[in-house]
C-alpha positions in Angstrom: 23.9 -196.5 157.8 23.9 -193.2 159.7 23.7 -193.3 163.5 20.7 -192.3 165.6 19.2 -188.9 165.0 19.7 -186.5 168.0 16.0 -185.6 167.6 15.2 -189.1 168.9 16.6 -188.1 172.3 14.5 -185.0 173.1 13.6 -184.7 176.8 10.4 -186.7 176.4 11.6 -189.3 173.9 12.6 -191.9 176.4 12.5 -192.3 180.2 14.1 -194.6 182.7 13.3 -194.8 186.4 16.1 -194.7 189.0 15.7 -198.4 189.3 16.5 -198.8 185.7 13.1 -199.5 184.2 12.9 -198.7 180.5 9.9 -197.1 178.9 9.3 -197.9 175.2 8.4 -194.8 173.1 5.1 -194.8 171.3 5.8 -195.9 167.7 5.4 -193.5 164.8 3.6 -194.7 161.7 6.0 -193.7 159.0 8.3 -196.4 157.8 11.9 -195.6 156.8 13.2 -195.6 153.2 16.0 -198.0 152.0 17.2 -197.3 148.5 20.1 -198.2 146.3 21.5 -201.6 145.3 23.0 -204.7 146.9 26.3 -206.1 145.8 27.6 -209.6 146.6 30.5 -212.1 146.4 30.1 -215.9 146.6 31.7 -219.3 147.0 30.3 -222.8 146.8 29.0 -222.5 150.4 28.7 -218.9 151.2 27.3 -215.5 150.0 28.5 -212.2 151.3 25.9 -209.4 150.7 27.1 -205.8 150.7 24.8 -202.9 151.2 27.3 -200.0 150.9 25.6 -199.0 147.7 22.3 -198.4 149.6 21.2 -195.5 151.8 18.6 -195.3 154.5 16.5 -192.4 155.9 13.6 -191.9 158.3 11.5 -189.0 159.6 13.0 -189.6 163.1 16.0 -192.0 163.0 17.1 -195.3 161.5 18.0 -197.8 164.2 19.5 -200.7 162.4 19.8 -202.9 159.3 18.4 -206.4 159.1 18.9 -209.2 156.6 17.4 -212.6 155.8 18.0 -215.4 153.3 15.4 -217.7 151.6 12.4 -216.0 153.2 13.4 -216.8 156.7 13.4 -214.6 159.8 15.1 -211.2 159.6 18.3 -210.9 161.8 19.6 -207.5 163.0 23.1 -206.7 161.7 25.8 -206.5 164.5 27.6 -203.3 165.1 30.6 -204.6 163.2 28.4 -205.5 160.2 26.8 -202.1 160.4 30.3 -200.6 160.2 31.5 -202.9 157.4 28.1 -202.8 155.6 28.1 -206.5 154.8 27.1 -209.9 156.1 28.2 -213.5 155.1 25.7 -216.3 154.9 27.6 -219.5 155.4 26.9 -223.2 155.2 25.0 -223.0 151.9 24.5 -225.6 149.2 26.7 -225.4 146.1 25.1 -224.4 142.8 21.9 -223.2 144.6 19.9 -220.0 144.1 19.2 -218.0 147.2 17.1 -214.9 147.6 18.6 -212.4 150.0 16.8 -209.3 151.4 18.1 -206.4 153.4 15.9 -203.7 155.0 16.2 -200.9 157.6 14.2 -200.4 160.8 13.6 -197.1 162.5 13.6 -196.4 166.3 9.9 -197.1 166.5 10.2 -200.5 164.9 8.8 -199.6 161.5 10.5 -201.6 158.7 11.3 -200.3 155.2 10.6 -202.2 152.0 13.6 -204.5 151.5 16.2 -204.5 148.8 16.4 -208.0 147.3 18.9 -209.9 145.2 19.0 -213.5 144.0 22.4 -215.2 144.0 23.4 -218.7 142.9 26.3 -220.2 144.8 29.3 -221.6 142.9 28.9 -225.1 141.6 30.6 -227.7 143.8 33.2 -228.6 141.2 34.3 -225.0 140.7 36.4 -224.9 143.9 38.9 -227.3 145.6 37.0 -229.5 148.0 38.0 -231.8 150.9 41.1 -230.0 152.1 40.6 -228.8 155.7 42.2 -225.6 157.0 44.9 -225.6 159.7 44.3 -223.9 163.0 47.4 -223.8 165.2 48.6 -222.0 168.3 47.1 -221.8 171.8 43.9 -220.6 173.5 44.0 -218.1 176.3 41.2 -217.3 178.7 40.0 -215.2 181.6 37.2 -216.3 184.0 34.8 -215.3 186.8 32.5 -217.6 188.8 29.9 -217.4 186.0 31.8 -216.5 182.8 34.7 -217.7 180.7 36.2 -215.4 178.0 38.1 -217.4 175.4 40.9 -215.6 173.4 42.3 -217.0 170.2 44.6 -214.1 169.4 47.7 -216.4 169.8 46.5 -218.7 167.0 47.0 -218.8 163.2 44.5 -219.9 160.5 45.5 -221.0 157.0 43.9 -222.8 154.1 44.7 -223.7 150.5 41.9 -221.3 149.3 40.7 -219.1 152.2 39.6 -219.2 155.8 36.0 -218.0 156.2 35.4 -217.9 160.0 36.1 -219.2 163.5 33.6 -221.3 165.4 33.4 -222.3 169.1 31.5 -224.5 171.5 31.5 -225.3 175.2 30.9 -228.6 177.0 32.6 -230.9 174.5 29.5 -231.7 172.5 26.7 -230.1 170.5 26.8 -227.6 167.6 29.5 -225.1 167.1 28.5 -221.4 166.9 30.0 -219.1 164.4 32.0 -216.1 165.7 30.3 -212.8 165.0 32.1 -210.1 162.9 32.9 -208.2 166.2 34.3 -211.4 167.7 36.4 -212.1 164.7 37.9 -208.6 165.1 38.5 -208.9 168.9 39.4 -212.6 168.7 37.4 -213.3 171.8 34.0 -214.8 172.9 32.4 -214.8 176.4 30.4 -217.8 177.6 28.0 -216.5 180.3 25.6 -218.0 182.8 28.0 -220.8 183.9 28.2 -222.6 187.3 30.9 -221.6 189.8 33.8 -224.0 190.5 32.9 -226.1 187.4 35.2 -227.5 184.7 34.2 -226.6 181.1 35.8 -227.9 177.9 36.0 -225.2 175.3 36.8 -225.8 171.6 37.6 -223.3 168.9 38.2 -224.2 165.2 38.3 -222.5 161.8 36.2 -223.2 158.7 37.2 -222.5 155.1 35.1 -221.0 152.3 34.1 -224.5 151.1 32.8 -225.5 154.6 35.8 -227.7 155.5 36.7 -227.5 159.2 40.0 -227.7 161.0 40.9 -229.8 164.0 39.8 -227.8 167.1 42.1 -226.3 169.7 40.8 -227.4 173.1 41.2 -226.0 176.6 39.6 -227.0 180.0 38.7 -224.1 182.3 37.4 -224.2 185.8 35.2 -221.3 186.7 36.1 -219.4 189.9 34.5 -220.0 193.3 31.5 -217.8 194.1 32.5 -214.3 195.2 32.6 -213.8 198.9 32.5 -210.2 199.7 34.5 -207.5 197.9 33.8 -206.5 194.4 31.3 -208.7 192.4 32.5 -210.6 189.4 29.2 -210.3 187.6 27.0 -207.2 187.0 23.5 -207.1 185.7 21.5 -205.1 183.2 18.0 -204.9 184.7 14.9 -203.2 183.5 11.2 -203.5 182.6 9.7 -203.2 179.2 6.6 -201.0 179.2 4.7 -198.5 177.1 4.9 -194.8 177.9 1.5 -195.3 179.7 3.1 -197.9 181.9 1.5 -201.0 180.4 4.0 -203.9 180.7 5.3 -205.4 177.4 4.9 -209.2 178.1 4.7 -210.5 174.6 8.4 -210.5 173.6 10.1 -213.9 173.5 13.7 -212.7 172.9 15.5 -209.4 172.4 18.9 -208.5 170.9 20.8 -206.1 173.0 23.9 -203.9 172.8 25.5 -201.8 175.6 27.4 -198.6 174.8 29.4 -196.2 176.8 28.0 -193.1 174.9 24.8 -192.0 173.4 23.9 -192.6 169.7 25.6 -190.3 167.3 29.0 -191.1 168.8 28.5 -194.6 170.2 31.6 -196.4 168.9 31.7 -200.2 169.4 29.5 -201.8 172.1 31.2 -202.8 175.3 28.9 -205.9 175.4 26.2 -207.4 173.2 24.1 -210.5 172.9 20.6 -212.0 172.8 18.4 -212.4 175.9 15.4 -214.7 176.3 12.5 -213.1 178.1 10.6 -214.9 180.8 7.2 -216.0 179.5 4.5 -213.5 180.6 7.0 -211.1 182.2 8.1 -207.6 181.1 11.2 -207.7 183.3 14.7 -208.6 182.1 18.0 -209.3 183.9 21.1 -209.8 181.7 24.4 -210.9 183.4 27.6 -209.3 182.2 31.2 -209.8 183.4 32.1 -207.0 185.9 35.6 -207.0 184.5 34.2 -206.0 181.1 31.2 -203.9 182.2 31.9 -202.2 185.5 28.9 -200.8 187.4 27.6 -197.5 186.2 25.4 -195.8 183.6 25.4 -197.0 180.0 23.3 -196.7 176.9 21.2 -199.7 176.1 19.8 -200.6 172.6 17.2 -203.3 172.5 15.2 -204.9 169.5 13.1 -207.9 169.0 13.5 -210.5 166.3 10.9 -209.3 163.8 11.7 -205.6 164.1 8.3 -204.6 165.6 9.8 -203.2 168.8 13.0 -201.2 169.2 14.3 -198.8 171.9 17.3 -197.0 173.1 17.7 -195.5 176.6 20.2 -194.9 179.4 20.4 -197.8 181.9 22.1 -198.4 185.2 24.3 -201.5 185.4 25.2 -202.9 188.8 25.6 -206.0 191.0 
């Protein structure tokens, strides 16, 4: 997918107040076009869909690609998936048919008609089962008073067939979360919103293409004491969602966000990304980011909601 069109950044396309409030542009009415074909590979428990054979276009600019499986909710592709033009759906049932759809969304939130493909996973007996992968080495970390960044670059993953992904969790219980494509590349994940001077147990494991899991590597990390003067260890992305006429956008439940050093067209990889839950009935947002990773200053923020009806990109001031 091509990056954002420079035409989307004409002087009156977006606006931000000195305090960092973001103004959503008025949406156009022309949906983008997504044409071509979807390719795929599969195992007994995963399907990787590839849209490199498709192309997208719009009268203003295409913002992102989205995908879904089995008629569920569309999920925006990460920046790494946009670059690789593929996504892997994991944890699927063997010998089962799944309908996969991929579409594009423009900068005004208009969605294209999706490209669709039906794929049947490999039958359970067609691949070796029951042999877990091996995850060996040590976990490194950095921390602030409210964040812990776990680093598994000093580990090795191996399996009799193939390792599919890494997964992590914090607190010693609950579900594991799969690492994103960008995190697989950087071999790091940041847990945010933590309590100062508190011990957290962090676990990382690997999963093979049949869904077998390794024994986890475990580390206990105590967050730093609260900052007392000097440089802050946490910065914030703050803003207010509103229409160009100043009417607050209070209906969004959650937004996906990515923060870039440069404007669209030459953005590179995001310096930080994630999902933020909006406060019910409020148009204001405040997203905590580690100051070590995101120093105070001006950045370019890309926001979108879960169903693709709202999307924006605008400069934003990040600070304590």
